[in-house]
N, C-alpha and C positions, 0 to 999 in steps of 0.2 A: 504494499500499499504506499502510494506516495504521500510525502509530506508537503508537497505543492501541487494540489489537486488543481487549484485555479490560479492562472497567472494573468495580471493584468498588463498589458502593453500599451502605452501611451504612444502615439504615433503623429507626427507633422509632414511626414514626405522627406524628410532631411536625410542625408546619408549617415548621420550618427544614430537618428531614430531606427533607420533600416537595420544598421549592425545591432542594436538593441532587439529588433524583431527577429533577425537570425538566431541571436542568442537564445531567444526566448522559444523560438521553434525549435532548436536542439534540445533545450532542457524538457519542453513538453514532450517531445518525441521519446527522449530516454525515459522520463518519468510517466508517461501516460497521461498527462494531464491536459487540461482544456484552457485555451487562451482567450482572454476577452480583450479586444483591440479596440482601443479608444482614441477618437480625434475629438480635440476639444475645440470649438471655434469661438474666439474672442474677439467680440465685435465692439466692444469698449472703445477702441482706438478708432474705429471706423466711425463711432457715432461721434466722436469729438472732432472728427476731420470733415465730414460730410455735412453739406448745407441742406440738401433737399431730401426729401423722403424717397423720391424715385431714384436717387443715386446711393442712397443707403439699401434700399431693397435690392437693386442691381447687385451690388457689392456682396450683400449677404448671400445672393443667390449663387455667385461665382465662389464665395468661401466654403458654402455647403457642397458644391459640384467638387470641389478640390478634396474636401473632407471625404466625401462618398468615394472618390477616386482612390485617394490613399487607401482607405478601409477596404476596397474592392480588391486591389493590388496585394495587401497584407493576406486578407483572406484566400487569395489564390495560391500564395506561397505556403500558407499553413497546410491547404489541402493538398497540394502537391506533396508535401512531406507526410502526409497522413495524419495530421494534427486537427482535432477537432478546435473550432473557434467560432466566436461570435463577435458581431461589430456593434459599436455603440458610438453614436455621433452625438456630442452634447454641446450646446450653446451656452455662452454665460456673457452677460453685460457687466455685472457686478462681481468682484471678488477676484481671486488669483486662479490661474489655470491649475497650480499645484493644489489648491485646496479641492477642486473638482476631481483631479485624480485620486487624491485620497478619499474623498467621498464615494467615488465610484468603487474603488477597492473595497471600502466598508460595505456599500449596497449589495455588492455581488458576492459577498465572502470570500474575496480573493486571499490567498495566501502568501504571495509574492508579487511584488512589482519590478518588472524589468523594463528600463528606459535608457535613453541616450542621455549623456552628460551635458549635451547642448545640441541645438537644432538651429534651424534658421532664423533669421530675424524678419520682422514684418507683420503684417496683419494676422497670419496663420501660424505664428510661431507657437511652439508647444513647449519642448523640452529645452529651454535654454538653460544656462548652468544656475542661474538662481531658481528657477522652478525645479531643478533635478535636486539641488541643494536642500530646499524647503520640504520636498517629499521626503528625502532621505531623513530630515531631521524630525518631521512630524508624523511620519506614517506609523501605524500601530502594526504594520507587517513588516517583515524584511524588504529591503530594496536592494536590487542589483543593478549597478549604474554601470553602464557600457560606454568606455570611452571611444571617441572619434578618432580617426587616423590624423595625422598631420595635415593631411590634405583635405579634410573633410570640414 
């Protein structure tokens, strides 16, 4: 029986998040665990930058499409490895992405969080160093931080 039955993997489409995903897939395959693939849309920066409702709605649609694409690709990788996985797309306007990651881990009764130490900057950023650090410091479950290469 695996100690880590449910593994949460926050994703933003960055190379470092992808490295975290590959590590999580390896672990889940070895341990016969299930992955919960999470993408968080943080639209607060967009709310502050966009002056019209139509611009905001168009931007949000692009962010949702990006999130669905990230999750779809991750699910395909897990499926190809024979690993069970579920996808979750969350949106947040207030609060930190790290808090959503911890909340999702608790909500889904995850035993482990596997995430990249930094991701990309911009509206769809997820696992920047400060968020990874906050998750590692605040999570009630173990956190495996996967470092990017020097080129990511």
